[in-house]
C-alpha positions as CSV (number, residue, x, y, z in Angstrom):
1,X,121.9,79.0,89.0
2,X,123.9,81.6,87.2
3,X,124.3,85.2,88.3
4,X,122.5,86.8,85.8
5,X,119.2,84.0,85.4
6,X,118.9,85.2,89.0
7,X,119.1,88.8,88.8
8,X,116.2,89.0,86.0
9,X,113.9,86.2,88.2
10,X,114.3,88.2,90.9
11,X,113.7,91.7,88.9
12,X,110.6,90.2,86.9
13,X,109.1,88.9,90.0
14,X,108.8,92.0,91.6
15,X,107.5,93.5,88.6
16,X,103.9,95.0,88.8
17,X,101.5,94.1,85.8
18,X,102.6,96.0,82.9
19,X,100.6,99.1,82.2
20,X,97.9,98.8,79.7
21,X,98.6,101.6,76.7
22,X,95.7,101.8,74.5
23,X,95.8,103.9,71.1
24,X,92.8,105.2,69.4
25,X,92.4,106.8,66.1
26,X,89.7,108.9,65.3
27,X,88.4,111.1,62.3
28,X,88.6,114.7,63.3
29,X,85.6,116.3,64.5
30,X,85.1,115.2,68.1
31,X,85.2,117.8,71.0
32,X,86.8,118.1,74.2
33,X,84.1,117.0,76.2
34,X,83.5,113.5,73.9
35,X,87.2,112.7,74.3
36,X,87.4,113.2,78.1
37,X,84.1,110.7,78.1
38,X,86.2,108.5,76.1
39,X,89.1,108.6,78.0
40,X,87.0,107.8,81.6
41,X,85.2,105.1,79.6
42,X,88.0,103.4,78.2
43,X,89.9,103.5,81.7
44,X,86.7,102.1,83.0
45,X,86.7,99.2,80.8
46,X,90.4,98.5,81.4
47,X,90.1,98.3,84.8
48,X,87.4,96.1,84.5
49,X,88.3,93.8,82.3
50,X,91.9,93.2,82.9
51,X,92.0,94.0,86.2
52,X,94.7,96.9,86.6
53,X,94.5,100.5,88.2
54,X,93.1,103.5,86.8
55,X,96.3,105.1,87.1
56,X,98.2,102.3,84.9
57,X,96.4,103.2,82.1
58,X,97.7,105.3,79.3
59,X,95.1,106.5,76.4
60,X,96.6,107.8,73.5
61,X,94.0,109.6,71.1
62,X,95.0,110.8,67.2
63,X,92.9,113.0,65.6
64,X,92.9,111.8,61.7
65,X,92.0,114.1,59.2
66,X,89.0,113.4,56.4
67,X,91.2,113.8,53.8
68,X,93.4,110.9,55.2
69,X,91.3,108.4,55.6
70,X,89.8,106.2,53.2
71,X,86.6,104.0,52.8
72,X,86.3,102.1,49.6
73,X,88.5,103.6,47.5
74,X,88.2,107.2,48.5
75,X,88.6,110.1,51.3
76,X,85.6,110.1,53.8
77,X,85.7,113.7,52.8
78,X,84.8,113.1,49.5
79,X,82.2,110.3,50.6
80,X,80.6,113.0,53.3
81,X,80.1,115.5,50.4
82,X,78.7,112.9,48.0
83,X,76.2,112.3,50.6
Protein backbone atom coordinates (compact mmCIF):
# COMPACT_ATOMS: atom_id res chain seq x y z
CA UNK A 1 0.00 0.00 0.00
CA UNK A 2 1.25 3.51 -0.79
CA UNK A 3 2.60 5.40 2.23
CA UNK A 4 0.00 8.18 1.95
CA UNK A 5 -2.86 5.66 2.02
CA UNK A 6 -1.45 4.04 5.14
CA UNK A 7 -1.10 7.45 6.78
CA UNK A 8 -4.71 8.44 6.13
CA UNK A 9 -6.13 5.01 6.92
CA UNK A 10 -4.38 4.90 10.30
CA UNK A 11 -5.24 8.50 11.08
CA UNK A 12 -8.96 8.21 10.33
CA UNK A 13 -9.39 4.88 12.11
CA UNK A 14 -8.09 6.45 15.31
CA UNK A 15 -10.30 9.53 15.08
CA UNK A 16 -13.31 9.90 17.31
CA UNK A 17 -16.75 10.40 15.87
CA UNK A 18 -17.20 13.91 14.48
CA UNK A 19 -18.83 16.37 16.85
CA UNK A 20 -22.38 17.42 16.06
CA UNK A 21 -22.80 21.12 15.30
CA UNK A 22 -26.39 22.34 15.57
CA UNK A 23 -27.38 25.74 14.21
CA UNK A 24 -30.67 27.23 15.41
CA UNK A 25 -32.11 30.49 14.15
CA UNK A 26 -34.72 32.20 16.31
CA UNK A 27 -36.83 35.27 15.83
CA UNK A 28 -35.58 37.67 18.50
CA UNK A 29 -37.41 37.86 21.80
CA UNK A 30 -36.37 34.81 23.82
CA UNK A 31 -34.68 35.48 27.14
CA UNK A 32 -31.39 33.99 28.34
CA UNK A 33 -33.13 31.42 30.54
CA UNK A 34 -35.12 30.09 27.56
CA UNK A 35 -31.98 29.88 25.44
CA UNK A 36 -30.11 28.00 28.18
CA UNK A 37 -32.96 25.50 28.41
CA UNK A 38 -32.98 25.08 24.62
CA UNK A 39 -29.23 24.41 24.61
CA UNK A 40 -29.66 21.83 27.38
CA UNK A 41 -32.54 20.02 25.68
CA UNK A 42 -30.92 19.97 22.23
CA UNK A 43 -27.71 18.62 23.76
CA UNK A 44 -29.67 15.85 25.50
CA UNK A 45 -31.43 15.01 22.22
CA UNK A 46 -28.10 14.71 20.40
CA UNK A 47 -26.63 12.48 23.11
CA UNK A 48 -29.67 10.19 23.08
CA UNK A 49 -30.17 10.01 19.32
CA UNK A 50 -26.65 9.84 17.86
CA UNK A 51 -24.67 8.38 20.77
CA UNK A 52 -22.24 11.24 21.35
CA UNK A 53 -20.95 12.84 24.51
CA UNK A 54 -22.41 16.12 25.80
CA UNK A 55 -18.92 17.63 25.59
CA UNK A 56 -18.81 17.02 21.84
CA UNK A 57 -22.05 18.88 21.08
CA UNK A 58 -21.78 22.42 19.69
CA UNK A 59 -24.88 24.62 19.45
CA UNK A 60 -25.02 27.97 17.68
CA UNK A 61 -28.02 30.22 18.38
CA UNK A 62 -28.71 33.18 16.12
CA UNK A 63 -31.32 35.82 16.86
CA UNK A 64 -32.99 37.25 13.77
CA UNK A 65 -34.83 40.55 13.78
CA UNK A 66 -38.58 40.42 13.14
CA UNK A 67 -37.92 42.75 10.22
CA UNK A 68 -35.40 40.30 8.72
CA UNK A 69 -37.69 37.24 8.72
CA UNK A 70 -40.47 36.95 6.20
CA UNK A 71 -43.55 34.74 5.92
CA UNK A 72 -45.97 34.75 2.99
CA UNK A 73 -44.55 37.90 1.47
CA UNK A 74 -44.25 40.10 4.54
CA UNK A 75 -41.99 40.49 7.55
CA UNK A 76 -42.89 38.99 10.89
CA UNK A 77 -42.97 42.53 12.29
CA UNK A 78 -45.66 43.51 9.77
CA UNK A 79 -47.64 40.33 10.33
CA UNK A 80 -47.62 40.84 14.11
CA UNK A 81 -48.67 44.48 13.72
CA UNK A 82 -51.77 43.39 11.76
CA UNK A 83 -52.94 41.01 14.48
